[in-house]
DSSP file (Angstrom, degrees, kcal/mol; ACC not computed):
  #  RESIDUE AA STRUCTURE BP1 BP2  ACC     N-H-->O    O-->H-N    N-H-->O    O-->H-N    TCO  KAPPA ALPHA  PHI   PSI    X-CA   Y-CA   Z-CA
    1    1 A M              0   0    0      0, 0.0     2,-0.2     0, 0.0     0, 0.0   0.000 360.0 360.0 360.0 131.4   66.2   -5.2   82.6
    2    2 A T        -     0   0    0      1,-0.1     2,-0.2     3,-0.0     3,-0.0  -0.548 360.0-103.4 -89.5 152.9   65.4   -7.4   79.6
    3    3 A K        -     0   0    0     -2,-0.2     2,-0.1     1,-0.1    -1,-0.1  -0.527  41.1-109.6 -72.8 138.5   66.6  -11.0   79.2
    4    4 A A        -     0   0    0     -2,-0.2     2,-0.3     1,-0.1    39,-0.1  -0.464  34.2-135.9 -67.8 139.0   69.5  -11.3   76.7
    5    5 A K        -     0   0    0     37,-0.3     2,-0.3    -2,-0.1    39,-0.1  -0.772  21.8-176.6-103.1 144.5   68.5  -13.1   73.5
    6    6 A V        -     0   0    0     -2,-0.3     2,-0.4    34,-0.1    33,-0.2  -0.908  37.7 -91.8-129.2 159.6   70.4  -15.8   71.7
    7    7 A T        -     0   0    0     31,-1.1    33,-0.4    -2,-0.3    34,-0.0  -0.593  44.3-134.8 -73.3 127.5   69.8  -17.6   68.4
    8    8 A G     >  -     0   0    0     -2,-0.4     4,-2.3    31,-0.1     5,-0.2  -0.187  23.5-101.9 -74.6 172.1   67.8  -20.8   69.0
    9    9 A S  H  > S+     0   0    0      2,-0.2     4,-2.1     1,-0.2     5,-0.2   0.866 120.1  51.8 -65.0 -38.4   68.5  -24.1   67.4
   10   10 A K  H  > S+     0   0    0      2,-0.2     4,-2.1     1,-0.2    -1,-0.2   0.930 114.1  42.4 -64.8 -47.2   65.8  -23.8   64.7
   11   11 A A  H  > S+     0   0    0      2,-0.2     4,-2.7     1,-0.2    -2,-0.2   0.854 112.3  54.8 -69.7 -34.8   67.0  -20.4   63.6
   12   12 A A  H  X S+     0   0    0     -4,-2.3     4,-2.2     2,-0.2    -1,-0.2   0.895 108.8  48.8 -64.9 -40.3   70.7  -21.5   63.8
   13   13 A T  H  X S+     0   0    0     -4,-2.1     4,-2.1     2,-0.2    -2,-0.2   0.904 112.2  48.2 -63.1 -44.1   69.9  -24.4   61.4
   14   14 A S  H  X S+     0   0    0     -4,-2.1     4,-2.2     1,-0.2    -2,-0.2   0.901 111.3  50.8 -63.9 -40.9   68.1  -22.1   59.1
   15   15 A A  H  X S+     0   0    0     -4,-2.7     4,-2.3     1,-0.2    -2,-0.2   0.887 109.0  51.3 -64.1 -38.0   71.0  -19.7   59.1
   16   16 A S  H  X S+     0   0    0     -4,-2.2     4,-1.6     2,-0.2    -1,-0.2   0.909 110.5  48.1 -64.8 -42.6   73.4  -22.6   58.4
   17   17 A K  H  X S+     0   0    0     -4,-2.1     4,-1.0     1,-0.2    -2,-0.2   0.887 111.0  52.2 -64.6 -39.6   71.3  -23.6   55.4
   18   18 A T  H >< S+     0   0    0     -4,-2.2     3,-0.6     1,-0.2     6,-0.2   0.932 110.3  47.5 -62.5 -46.9   71.2  -20.0   54.2
   19   19 A L  H 3< S+     0   0    0     -4,-2.3    -1,-0.2     1,-0.2    -2,-0.2   0.790 113.5  47.2 -70.7 -26.5   74.9  -19.6   54.4
   20   20 A T  H 3< S+     0   0    0     -4,-1.6     2,-0.3    -5,-0.2    -1,-0.2   0.596  88.5 102.3 -90.4 -11.5   75.7  -22.9   52.6
   21   21 A S    X<  -     0   0    0     -4,-1.0     3,-0.8    -3,-0.6    -3,-0.0  -0.539  61.4-151.8 -77.1 133.7   73.2  -22.3   49.8
   22   22 A G  T 3  S+     0   0    0     -2,-0.3    -1,-0.1     1,-0.2    -4,-0.0   0.663  92.1  53.6 -79.1 -12.8   74.8  -21.2   46.5
   23   23 A S  T 3  S+     0   0    0      2,-0.1     2,-0.3    -5,-0.0    -1,-0.2   0.279  79.7 117.2-104.3  11.5   71.7  -19.3   45.4
   24   24 A T    <   -     0   0    0     -3,-0.8    39,-0.0    -6,-0.2     5,-0.0  -0.591  66.3-117.1 -84.2 138.5   71.2  -17.1   48.4
   25   25 A A     >  -     0   0    0     -2,-0.3     4,-1.9     1,-0.1     3,-0.4  -0.322  24.9-112.3 -71.2 154.5   71.5  -13.3   48.0
   26   26 A P  H  > S+     0   0    0      0, 0.0     4,-2.4     0, 0.0     5,-0.2   0.873 116.0  55.4 -54.5 -41.3   74.3  -11.4   49.9
   27   27 A K  H  > S+     0   0    0      1,-0.2     4,-2.1     2,-0.2     5,-0.2   0.879 107.1  49.9 -64.0 -37.3   71.8   -9.6   52.2
   28   28 A S  H  > S+     0   0    0     -3,-0.4     4,-2.4     1,-0.2    -1,-0.2   0.889 110.8  49.6 -65.9 -38.7   70.3  -13.0   53.3
   29   29 A K  H  X S+     0   0    0     -4,-1.9     4,-2.8     2,-0.2    -2,-0.2   0.877 108.4  53.4 -69.2 -37.2   73.8  -14.3   54.0
   30   30 A T  H  X S+     0   0    0     -4,-2.4     4,-2.0     2,-0.2    -2,-0.2   0.955 112.7  43.2 -60.9 -49.8   74.7  -11.1   56.0
   31   31 A A  H  X S+     0   0    0     -4,-2.1     4,-2.3     1,-0.2    -2,-0.2   0.903 115.3  49.6 -62.1 -42.0   71.6  -11.6   58.2
   32   32 A A  H  X S+     0   0    0     -4,-2.4     4,-2.6     1,-0.2    -2,-0.2   0.888 109.1  52.2 -65.5 -40.3   72.2  -15.3   58.5
   33   33 A G  H  X S+     0   0    0     -4,-2.8     4,-2.0     2,-0.2    -1,-0.2   0.899 109.9  49.5 -61.4 -42.0   75.8  -14.8   59.5
   34   34 A S  H  X S+     0   0    0     -4,-2.0     4,-0.8    -5,-0.2    -2,-0.2   0.947 112.5  46.8 -63.8 -47.3   74.8  -12.4   62.2
   35   35 A A  H >< S+     0   0    0     -4,-2.3     3,-0.8     1,-0.2   -28,-0.3   0.909 112.4  49.9 -61.3 -41.0   72.2  -14.7   63.6
   36   36 A L  H >< S+     0   0    0     -4,-2.6     3,-1.2     1,-0.2    -1,-0.2   0.816 105.6  56.2 -69.3 -29.3   74.6  -17.6   63.6
   37   37 A S  H 3< S+     0   0    0     -4,-2.0    -1,-0.2     1,-0.2    -2,-0.2   0.684 102.1  59.1 -73.6 -15.1   77.3  -15.7   65.4
   38   38 A Q  T X< S+     0   0    0     -4,-0.8     3,-1.5    -3,-0.8   -31,-1.1   0.300  72.0 123.3 -99.2  11.8   74.9  -15.0   68.2
   39   39 A T  T <  S-     0   0    0     -3,-1.2   -31,-0.1     1,-0.3    -3,-0.0  -0.606  93.9  -5.5 -70.3 125.6   74.2  -18.7   69.0
   40   40 A K  T 3  S+     0   0    0     -2,-0.4    -1,-0.3   -33,-0.4   -34,-0.1   0.791 112.7 106.6  58.3  31.0   75.1  -19.1   72.7
   41   41 A A    X   +     0   0    0     -3,-1.5     3,-1.5     1,-0.1    -1,-0.1  -0.602  36.7 170.4-137.1  79.5   76.4  -15.5   72.9
   42   42 A P  T 3  S+     0   0    0      0, 0.0   -37,-0.3     0, 0.0    -1,-0.1   0.648  74.8  63.9 -66.7 -14.6   74.1  -13.3   74.8
   43   43 A A  T 3  S+     0   0    0    -39,-0.1     2,-0.2     2,-0.0   -37,-0.1   0.695  86.9  87.6 -80.0 -19.0   76.5  -10.4   74.9
   44   44 A K    <   -     0   0    0     -3,-1.5     2,-0.3    -7,-0.1   -39,-0.1  -0.544  57.6-170.3 -81.9 146.3   76.5  -10.0   71.1
   45   45 A V        -     0   0    0     -2,-0.2     2,-0.3    34,-0.0    33,-0.2  -0.910  32.3 -92.8-128.9 160.9   73.9   -7.8   69.3
   46   46 A T  B     -a   78   0A   0     31,-1.4    33,-0.5    -2,-0.3   -15,-0.0  -0.548  42.1-125.1 -74.8 134.9   73.1   -7.4   65.7
   47   47 A S     >  -     0   0    0     -2,-0.3     4,-2.2     1,-0.1     5,-0.1  -0.209  22.7-108.9 -71.9 167.8   74.9   -4.5   63.9
   48   48 A A  H  > S+     0   0    0      2,-0.2     4,-2.2     1,-0.2     5,-0.2   0.877 119.9  52.2 -64.2 -38.6   73.1   -1.8   62.1
   49   49 A K  H  > S+     0   0    0      1,-0.2     4,-2.2     2,-0.2    -1,-0.2   0.939 112.4  44.5 -66.1 -46.1   74.3   -3.2   58.7
   50   50 A A  H  > S+     0   0    0      1,-0.2     4,-2.6     2,-0.2    -1,-0.2   0.866 112.0  53.0 -67.5 -36.7   73.0   -6.7   59.5
   51   51 A A  H  X S+     0   0    0     -4,-2.2     4,-2.1     2,-0.2    -1,-0.2   0.888 109.2  48.9 -66.3 -38.9   69.7   -5.3   60.9
   52   52 A T  H  X S+     0   0    0     -4,-2.2     4,-2.1     2,-0.2    -2,-0.2   0.917 112.8  47.9 -68.4 -42.7   69.1   -3.4   57.7
   53   53 A A  H  X S+     0   0    0     -4,-2.2     4,-2.3     1,-0.2    -2,-0.2   0.922 110.6  51.2 -59.2 -44.8   69.9   -6.4   55.6
   54   54 A A  H  X S+     0   0    0     -4,-2.6     4,-2.3     1,-0.2    -2,-0.2   0.891 108.9  51.2 -61.7 -40.4   67.6   -8.6   57.8
   55   55 A S  H  X S+     0   0    0     -4,-2.1     4,-1.7     1,-0.2    -1,-0.2   0.907 111.1  48.3 -63.6 -41.7   64.7   -6.0   57.3
   56   56 A K  H  X S+     0   0    0     -4,-2.1     4,-0.9     1,-0.2    -1,-0.2   0.881 110.7  51.1 -66.5 -38.7   65.2   -6.1   53.6
   57   57 A V  H >< S+     0   0    0     -4,-2.3     3,-0.6     1,-0.2     6,-0.3   0.910 109.5  49.8 -63.4 -41.9   65.2   -9.9   53.6
   58   58 A L  H 3< S+     0   0    0     -4,-2.3    -1,-0.2     1,-0.2    -2,-0.2   0.845 112.8  47.1 -67.2 -34.7   62.0  -10.0   55.6
   59   59 A S  H 3< S+     0   0    0     -4,-1.7     2,-0.5    -5,-0.2    -1,-0.2   0.567  90.1  96.5 -86.2  -7.0   60.2   -7.6   53.2
   60   60 A D    X<  -     0   0    0     -4,-0.9     3,-1.1    -3,-0.6    -4,-0.0  -0.729  62.3-155.5 -84.4 123.0   61.3   -9.3   50.0
   61   61 A G  T 3  S+     0   0    0     -2,-0.5    -1,-0.1     1,-0.2    -4,-0.0   0.644  89.1  61.5 -72.6 -15.4   58.7  -11.7   48.8
   62   62 A R  T 3  S+     0   0    0      2,-0.0    -1,-0.2    -5,-0.0     2,-0.1   0.540  78.5 108.9 -88.4  -7.4   61.2  -13.8   46.9
   63   63 A T    <   -     0   0    0     -3,-1.1   -39,-0.0    -6,-0.3     2,-0.0  -0.447  68.2-123.2 -75.2 139.9   63.1  -14.8   50.0
   64   64 A N     >  -     0   0    0     -2,-0.1     4,-1.9     1,-0.1     5,-0.2  -0.268  25.1-103.3 -82.6 173.0   62.8  -18.5   51.2
   65   65 A K  H  > S+     0   0    0      1,-0.2     4,-2.4     2,-0.2     5,-0.2   0.873 117.5  53.5 -63.4 -42.7   61.6  -19.6   54.7
   66   66 A D  H  > S+     0   0    0      1,-0.2     4,-2.1     2,-0.2    -1,-0.2   0.918 109.8  47.4 -63.6 -42.2   65.1  -20.4   56.0
   67   67 A S  H  > S+     0   0    0      1,-0.2     4,-2.4     2,-0.2    -1,-0.2   0.890 112.7  49.9 -65.2 -38.5   66.5  -17.0   55.1
   68   68 A K  H  X S+     0   0    0     -4,-1.9     4,-2.5     2,-0.2    -1,-0.2   0.884 109.1  51.7 -67.9 -37.0   63.5  -15.3   56.7
   69   69 A T  H  X S+     0   0    0     -4,-2.4     4,-1.8     2,-0.2    -2,-0.2   0.917 112.8  44.4 -64.2 -43.0   63.8  -17.3   59.9
   70   70 A A  H  X S+     0   0    0     -4,-2.1     4,-2.2     2,-0.2    -2,-0.2   0.887 114.0  50.1 -67.4 -39.5   67.5  -16.4   60.2
   71   71 A A  H  X S+     0   0    0     -4,-2.4     4,-2.6     2,-0.2    -2,-0.2   0.894 109.2  51.9 -66.1 -39.8   66.8  -12.8   59.4
   72   72 A G  H  X S+     0   0    0     -4,-2.5     4,-2.1     2,-0.2    -1,-0.2   0.892 109.5  49.8 -62.6 -41.1   64.0  -12.6   62.0
   73   73 A S  H  X S+     0   0    0     -4,-1.8     4,-1.0     2,-0.2    -1,-0.2   0.923 111.5  48.2 -64.3 -44.5   66.3  -14.0   64.6
   74   74 A A  H >< S+     0   0    0     -4,-2.2     3,-0.6     1,-0.2   -28,-0.3   0.916 112.9  48.5 -61.5 -42.9   69.0  -11.5   63.8
   75   75 A L  H >< S+     0   0    0     -4,-2.6     3,-1.4     1,-0.2    -1,-0.2   0.854 105.5  57.2 -69.0 -33.7   66.5   -8.6   63.8
   76   76 A A  H 3< S+     0   0    0     -4,-2.1    -1,-0.2     1,-0.3    -2,-0.2   0.751 104.4  54.0 -65.4 -24.3   65.1   -9.7   67.2
   77   77 A Q  T << S+     0   0    0     -4,-1.0   -31,-1.4    -3,-0.6     2,-0.4   0.201  79.0 120.7 -98.3  13.9   68.6   -9.5   68.7
   78   78 A R  B <  S-a   46   0A   0     -3,-1.4     2,-0.2   -33,-0.2   -31,-0.1  -0.635  72.7-112.9 -77.0 132.0   69.1   -5.9   67.5
   79   79 A Q        -     0   0    0    -33,-0.5    -1,-0.1    -2,-0.4    -2,-0.1  -0.485  35.4-113.7 -69.2 135.2   69.7   -3.6   70.6
   80   80 A G        -     0   0    0     -2,-0.2    -1,-0.1     1,-0.1     3,-0.1  -0.304  11.0-135.9 -67.8 151.4   66.8   -1.2   71.0
   81   81 A R        -     0   0    0      1,-0.2    -1,-0.1    -2,-0.0     2,-0.1   0.664  39.6-140.3 -83.6 -17.5   67.4    2.5   70.5
   82   82 A G        -     0   0    0      2,-0.0     2,-0.2     0, 0.0    -1,-0.2  -0.292  42.2 -33.4  84.2-177.0   65.5    3.5   73.6
   83   83 A K              0   0    0      1,-0.1    -3,-0.0    -3,-0.1     0, 0.0  -0.563 360.0 360.0 -82.4 143.8   63.1    6.5   73.8
   84   84 A K              0   0    0     -2,-0.2    -1,-0.1     0, 0.0    -2,-0.0   0.432 360.0 360.0 -94.2 360.0   63.9    9.7   71.9
């Protein structure tokens, strides 16, 4: 059994900055919202939509550090699919 993950304080701060920025893309805000909602909430997991957004944020070279930190946190909390 794996330990439940929650958003840490550094990632939560980055997510907050991402959400309040006026110049942030919608995909970044989706990933940041997911990460922020999982602060102190180990039962929550990242949705497929938010995980896809987070993946795109991480692969986009134009994305700033705060957005990538929040996206990484959201993606790390995605429930594994298990073995096929």
